[in-house]
Steps between C-alpha positions, in 0.01 A plus 500: 500500500136576423435674171219753545412470132440126533126432491525234774644768731191716440270201542645426843536865607150604398300191595461373145322184611180699530174342388178692554221291650233734361632491145368221278719568197758749388688568178675772308450570133723694266283670241669626186298692244746526210305735274546389140741219589345154504512294819702242304769763442512567876548127563785495248664812647481386863544128446219431750170329422205704627233334708246682285493736203257677274552640152301760310228322301554167674189306601500367856229294666435564868539181706231610747237653271580348162475845341732577211696822528715671241831646621500879480858542626820301502582363843766274647444374856713300743342370822665333799182313595594158362869533592487620863288331766493760777284775645813710560502762223877539542559147373296575190692822436830316550398245237401770251809716550727194468331415168550858377864515610569223246408741219585829675655681200221402260240593763654846554518555124133403466408754768662776291289412195234757409147379565599223743335508843565253779436454869460234767173416672500323836176306538391392848191285555375532858220344699471773763460874482819693564871435490727468206844391389822644639775574250856478626767759409687250281196431283419872471863562398487220243185644342654849502820368337279363223317835479165328559195661653305278736122488537298300752179315428310369803238234441269466801282190524272642770309316770349246258845368418587477869197306629643145451824602674314668785280192551807275513672737744198508731469122489867454585481753786198318647619144439227429246573290191443694177429192287 
């Protein structure tokens, strides 16, 4: 008998094997701003290592610009980007919600703490104008069960980012080598 709560049932029923040809990268990030609590305390409470954190007064050097910034807030961040290789946002959400289910009670307790704010951001890098991810009912339910708001961040590369791909496509369509 098929269990409707089994994630593989939803994957098959809702076409989970979806990859978007216009999406270059996708990820979800859980952002926790714990007020006066340090990000190290959040790691201890949840038992999960963040992919990034910032603490008040902490110096951080930007990889891209080399500028030094001083943390003005405490932040604890967990990203799916290095753990999930897919352009299907549902897979990223599944990974995140499975991680949070491991510490469900501690996570719910943290949400009740005064001054703590948290939400999920779905980031979608696209190389064409238009479109966007499709969230399945299961993933929306999982986020709701965790009482998490969900924001979307679309990163559009524009025509400049598409030129090499368009040249290759035209060459292939006309039987011309693109070497």
